[in-house]
C-alpha positions as CSV (number, residue, x, y, z in Angstrom):
1,M,-8.0,-17.9,0.6
2,I,-6.1,-14.8,1.8
3,R,-3.9,-15.7,4.8
4,L,-3.5,-12.7,7.0
5,V,-1.6,-11.4,10.1
6,I,-2.8,-8.5,12.3
7,A,-0.1,-6.4,13.9
8,D,-1.2,-3.8,16.4
9,D,-0.2,-3.2,20.0
10,H,-3.9,-2.7,21.2
11,A,-5.7,-6.0,21.8
12,I,-9.1,-4.3,21.3
13,V,-8.1,-3.2,17.8
14,R,-6.8,-6.6,16.9
15,A,-10.1,-8.1,18.1
16,G,-12.1,-5.6,16.1
17,L,-10.2,-6.2,12.9
18,R,-10.4,-10.0,13.3
19,A,-14.2,-9.8,13.9
20,L,-14.6,-7.7,10.7
21,L,-12.5,-10.1,8.6
22,E,-14.2,-13.2,10.0
23,Q,-17.4,-11.9,8.3
24,H,-15.8,-13.3,5.1
25,P,-15.5,-17.0,5.9
26,G,-13.8,-19.1,3.2
27,E,-12.1,-16.0,1.8
28,V,-9.7,-15.0,4.5
29,E,-7.9,-16.7,7.4
30,V,-6.3,-14.8,10.2
31,V,-3.2,-17.0,10.9
32,G,-1.8,-14.8,13.7
33,E,-1.8,-11.6,15.8
34,A,1.2,-9.6,16.8
35,S,1.4,-7.0,19.5
36,S,5.0,-5.9,18.6
37,I,7.2,-5.4,15.6
38,D,9.3,-8.4,16.5
39,E,6.2,-10.7,16.8
40,A,5.0,-9.5,13.4
41,V,8.2,-10.3,11.7
42,Q,8.4,-13.7,13.5
43,L,4.9,-14.6,12.4
44,C,5.7,-13.7,8.8
45,R,8.7,-15.9,8.9
46,A,6.7,-18.8,10.3
47,W,3.4,-18.5,8.4
48,H,4.2,-16.6,5.2
49,P,0.9,-14.7,5.2
50,D,-0.4,-13.1,2.0
51,V,-1.2,-9.8,3.8
52,V,-0.2,-8.1,7.1
53,L,-2.4,-5.4,8.6
54,M,0.2,-3.1,10.1
55,D,-0.1,-0.3,12.7
56,L,2.5,2.5,12.5
57,R,3.2,3.0,16.2
58,F,4.0,0.3,18.8
59,S,4.3,1.4,22.5
60,G,7.7,1.0,24.0
61,D,9.5,0.6,20.7
62,T,11.4,3.4,18.9
63,R,10.9,1.5,15.6
64,T,7.7,2.0,13.6
65,G,5.5,0.0,11.3
66,V,7.5,1.5,8.4
67,D,10.6,-0.4,9.8
68,A,8.6,-3.6,10.1
69,T,7.2,-3.2,6.6
70,R,10.7,-2.8,5.2
71,V,11.8,-6.1,7.0
72,I,8.7,-8.0,6.0
73,R,9.0,-7.0,2.4
74,G,12.6,-8.2,2.4
75,L,11.6,-11.8,3.5
76,E,11.5,-14.7,1.2
77,P,8.7,-15.0,0.2
78,P,7.6,-11.4,1.1
79,S,4.2,-10.7,2.5
80,Y,2.2,-7.7,1.3
81,V,1.7,-5.0,4.0
82,L,-1.5,-2.9,4.4
83,V,-1.0,-0.1,6.9
84,V,-4.0,0.5,9.2
85,T,-3.4,3.4,11.5
86,N,-4.6,6.6,13.1
87,Y,-1.7,8.7,11.7
88,D,-2.2,10.4,8.3
89,T,0.6,12.9,7.8
90,D,2.0,13.1,4.3
91,S,5.5,12.1,5.3
92,E,4.3,8.9,7.1
93,I,2.1,7.9,4.1
94,L,5.0,8.3,1.7
95,L,7.5,6.6,4.0
96,A,5.2,3.6,4.3
97,V,4.7,3.3,0.6
98,E,8.4,3.7,-0.1
99,A,9.1,0.9,2.5
100,G,7.0,-1.4,0.4
101,A,3.4,-1.0,1.8
102,S,0.7,-1.9,-0.7
103,G,-1.8,0.4,0.9
104,Y,-2.6,2.9,3.7
105,L,-5.9,3.1,5.6
106,L,-7.1,5.0,8.6
107,K,-8.7,3.0,11.5
108,D,-12.1,4.7,10.9
109,T,-12.3,3.2,7.4
110,P,-15.7,1.6,6.8
111,P,-15.6,-2.2,6.9
112,A,-16.5,-2.6,3.2
113,Q,-13.5,-0.4,2.2
114,L,-11.2,-2.3,4.5
115,W,-12.2,-5.6,2.9
116,A,-11.8,-4.2,-0.6
117,A,-8.3,-2.9,0.4
118,V,-7.3,-6.3,1.8
119,K,-8.3,-8.0,-1.4
120,S,-6.5,-5.4,-3.4
121,A,-3.3,-5.6,-1.3
122,A,-3.4,-9.4,-1.6
123,T,-2.7,-8.9,-5.4
124,G,0.0,-6.4,-4.8
125,S,-2.2,-3.5,-6.0
126,I,-2.1,-0.1,-4.3
127,A,-5.0,0.5,-1.8
128,L,-5.6,3.9,-0.4
129,S,-8.6,5.0,1.7
130,P,-10.6,7.9,0.2
131,A,-9.3,10.2,3.0
132,I,-5.7,9.3,2.2
133,A,-6.2,9.7,-1.5
134,S,-7.8,13.1,-0.9
135,R,-4.8,14.2,1.2
136,L,-2.4,13.2,-1.6
137,R,-4.5,15.0,-4.2
138,T,-4.4,18.1,-2.0
139,R,-0.6,17.7,-1.6
140,A,-0.3,17.6,-5.4
141,V,-2.1,21.0,-5.6
142,A,-4.4,20.1,-8.5
143,P,-5.5,16.9,-10.3
144,S,-4.0,18.3,-13.5
145,A,-0.6,19.0,-11.9
146,T,2.3,18.4,-14.1
147,L,4.1,15.1,-13.6
148,T,7.8,15.2,-12.8
149,P,10.2,13.8,-15.5
150,R,10.7,10.6,-13.4
151,E,6.9,10.2,-12.9
152,R,6.5,10.4,-16.7
153,E,9.2,7.8,-17.2
154,V,7.4,5.4,-14.8
155,L,4.0,6.0,-16.3
156,S,5.4,5.6,-19.9
157,A,6.9,2.3,-18.9
158,V,3.6,1.2,-17.3
159,A,1.8,2.2,-20.5
160,T,3.8,-0.4,-22.4
161,G,2.4,-3.1,-20.2
162,L,5.3,-3.6,-17.8
163,S,4.7,-4.8,-14.2
164,N,6.1,-2.7,-11.3
165,R,9.0,-5.1,-11.0
166,E,9.8,-4.8,-14.7
167,V,9.5,-1.0,-14.6
168,A,11.9,-1.0,-11.7
169,R,14.4,-3.1,-13.5
170,S,14.2,-1.0,-16.7
171,L,14.6,2.3,-14.9
172,F,17.2,1.0,-12.3
173,L,14.9,1.7,-9.4
174,S,13.6,-0.4,-6.5
175,E,10.1,-1.8,-6.8
176,A,9.1,0.2,-3.7
177,T,10.2,3.4,-5.4
178,V,8.2,2.7,-8.5
179,K,5.1,2.0,-6.2
180,S,5.7,5.4,-4.4
181,H,5.8,7.2,-7.8
182,L,2.6,5.5,-8.8
183,V,0.9,6.7,-5.6
184,Q,1.9,10.2,-6.4
185,I,0.8,9.8,-10.1
186,F,-2.6,8.4,-9.0
187,A,-3.1,11.4,-6.7
188,K,-2.1,14.0,-9.2
189,L,-4.3,12.5,-11.9
190,D,-7.2,11.7,-9.6
191,V,-7.4,8.1,-10.6
192,K,-7.3,4.7,-8.8
193,S,-5.6,2.3,-11.3
194,R,-2.7,2.0,-13.7
195,T,-5.0,1.8,-16.7
196,A,-6.9,4.9,-15.7
197,A,-3.6,6.8,-15.0
198,V,-2.4,6.0,-18.5
199,A,-5.7,7.1,-20.1
200,R,-5.9,10.3,-18.1
201,A,-2.3,11.2,-18.8
202,R,-2.9,10.7,-22.5
203,E,-6.0,12.9,-22.3
204,Q,-4.0,15.7,-20.7
205,G,-1.1,15.3,-23.2
206,L,1.3,14.1,-20.6
207,L,2.0,10.9,-22.6
208,A,2.3,10.3,-26.3
209,A,-1.0,8.9,-27.6
210,D,0.7,6.1,-29.5
211,R,2.5,4.6,-26.5
């Protein structure tokens, strides 16, 4: 059972998301709704949900969903955050991932993709809508774009079977930074998983074949 909080300042959006999620009885439980950043953080402290669906903008607040994500990921235990928003600029996507978000969806994402992303986020995996993944691929210029030295280091560590946390520890990075690098790697290599990224990088000679 995935325990979930919906954080959005528009009641109609919260109601719509709840209705979609309630089509999966026995698999997900909406334990709370928040109309502000403070309410979202308070609900996470009280209920320890597995996943938070987080908007980026809240009316009347200079803080954003990125700020809320950073706080929620710092709680003990932390909840996974899946951003669901109308805003899709590259900077906002990357800032959200760097703050610890496990995924980024647009509000026009089809229900089936939303549910798949919720399940993926609940495991800590990266979940990007096709539109967002396409934007990041475009930003990377070409699928075969060369990986930066740091991206190669991260992917090489992943290829040895290390988790994101273990990669972060071995490279003296934060786990959020490792996740941000993986988002960029996935976009550049046009893949959706760690295993596929390693395989594609080896095919293109970006990683040693014996790693």
